[in-house]
C-alpha positions in Angstrom: -46.0 -8.1 -147.0 -49.5 -9.2 -146.6 -52.8 -7.2 -145.5 -52.9 -8.6 -142.1 -49.4 -7.7 -141.3 -49.8 -4.3 -142.7 -52.4 -4.0 -140.7 -51.1 -4.9 -137.7 -48.3 -2.7 -138.1 -50.2 0.1 -138.8 -52.0 -0.3 -135.3 -48.8 -0.7 -133.6 -47.8 2.7 -135.0 -51.0 4.4 -134.3 -50.8 3.0 -130.6 -47.3 4.0 -129.8 -47.6 7.2 -131.6 -50.6 8.2 -129.6 -49.4 7.3 -125.9 -48.0 9.9 -123.9 -46.1 9.9 -120.9 -47.5 9.9 -117.2 -46.6 13.1 -115.3 -46.5 13.2 -111.5 -48.9 15.2 -109.7 -48.3 18.5 -108.3 -50.0 17.4 -105.0 -47.9 16.8 -101.9 -46.9 13.3 -101.3 -45.4 14.0 -97.8 -48.7 14.9 -95.5 -49.6 12.2 -92.7 -53.8 11.6 -92.5 -54.9 11.3 -89.1 -58.0 9.1 -88.9 -60.5 10.5 -86.6 -62.6 8.7 -84.1 -65.7 8.4 -86.4 -63.5 7.0 -89.1 -62.2 4.1 -86.2 -65.8 3.8 -85.6 -66.8 3.2 -88.9 -64.1 0.6 -89.4 -65.0 -0.8 -86.4 -68.7 -1.5 -87.5 -67.4 -2.9 -90.9 -65.5 -5.5 -88.7 -68.3 -6.3 -86.7 -70.3 -6.9 -89.6 -68.0 -9.3 -91.2 -67.6 -11.1 -88.0 -71.5 -11.3 -87.7 -71.7 -12.6 -90.7 -69.1 -15.1 -90.6 -71.0 -17.0 -87.9 -73.7 -18.2 -90.1 -71.6 -19.1 -92.4 -69.4 -21.4 -90.2 -72.0 -23.4 -88.8 -73.7 -24.0 -92.4 -70.4 -25.5 -93.4 -70.3 -27.4 -90.3 -73.7 -28.8 -91.1 -73.0 -29.5 -94.3 -69.6 -31.4 -94.0 -71.4 -33.3 -91.0 -74.5 -34.3 -93.3 -71.6 -35.5 -96.3 -70.4 -37.7 -93.5 -73.5 -38.8 -92.3 -74.7 -39.9 -95.9 -71.6 -41.8 -96.4 -72.2 -43.9 -93.3 -75.6 -45.1 -94.3 -74.4 -45.6 -97.5 -72.1 -48.1 -96.3 -74.4 -49.6 -94.1 -76.9 -50.3 -96.9 -74.2 -52.1 -98.6 -73.3 -54.3 -95.9 -76.8 -55.2 -95.1 -77.6 -56.6 -98.8 
């Protein structure tokens, strides 16, 4: 065996020797969390922020697409006039 394979074998053995199993937490998992009204208001505010940011993004995308279409029409007109 060459030095590289011995090094790889040692690394694999060290990794396997130090790995431990994950133990389940002692916390109860059957509890139901009921959101209060403040949490729901906060999530509604977050959704409102996302929607308000989408409005200028959509209008900017529309403007870019319209500009790209207009530039293609102008390029065709210039090519035909020559």
